[in-house]
C-alpha positions as CSV (number, residue, x, y, z in Angstrom):
1,X,0.0,0.0,0.0
2,X,2.9,2.3,0.8
3,X,4.4,1.9,-2.7
4,X,1.0,2.6,-4.2
5,X,0.8,5.9,-2.3
6,X,4.3,6.9,-3.5
7,X,3.3,6.2,-7.1
8,X,0.1,8.2,-6.8
9,X,2.0,11.1,-5.2
10,X,4.7,11.1,-7.9
11,X,2.0,11.1,-10.7
12,X,0.1,14.0,-9.1
13,X,3.3,16.2,-8.7
14,X,4.5,18.1,-11.8
15,X,7.9,17.0,-13.2
16,X,10.6,19.3,-11.9
17,X,12.9,18.6,-14.9
18,X,10.4,19.9,-17.4
19,X,9.7,23.0,-15.4
20,X,13.4,23.9,-15.1
21,X,14.1,23.2,-18.8
22,X,11.2,25.4,-20.0
23,X,12.4,28.2,-17.8
24,X,15.9,27.8,-19.2
25,X,14.6,27.8,-22.7
26,X,12.6,31.0,-22.1
27,X,15.7,32.7,-20.7
28,X,17.7,31.6,-23.7
29,X,15.1,33.1,-26.0
30,X,15.1,36.3,-24.0
31,X,18.9,36.4,-24.2
32,X,18.8,35.8,-28.0
33,X,16.3,38.7,-28.4
34,X,18.6,41.0,-26.3
35,X,21.6,40.0,-28.4
36,X,19.7,40.6,-31.6
37,X,18.7,44.1,-30.4
38,X,22.3,44.8,-29.3
39,X,23.7,43.7,-32.7
40,X,21.1,45.9,-34.5
41,X,22.2,48.9,-32.4
42,X,25.9,48.3,-33.2
43,X,25.2,47.8,-36.9
44,X,23.1,51.0,-36.9
45,X,26.1,52.9,-35.6
46,X,28.3,51.6,-38.4
47,X,25.6,52.1,-41.0
48,X,25.4,55.8,-40.1
49,X,29.1,56.2,-40.2
50,X,29.3,54.5,-43.6
51,X,26.6,56.9,-45.0
52,X,28.6,59.8,-43.8
53,X,31.8,58.5,-45.5
54,X,29.9,57.9,-48.8
55,X,28.7,61.5,-48.8
56,X,32.3,62.7,-49.0
57,X,32.8,60.9,-52.3
């Protein structure tokens, strides 16, 4: 009976591994978005400077 209770409890509890992995995945997605915006900012700086250089020619 005790083993049956353990099985029932383990089924009713959410899996900790899946919860942690989904949180990690969400944070990875957030970090990817941050990196993308940072890269776009840096490229914008270079784009502006290139346009300025082209105006001289």
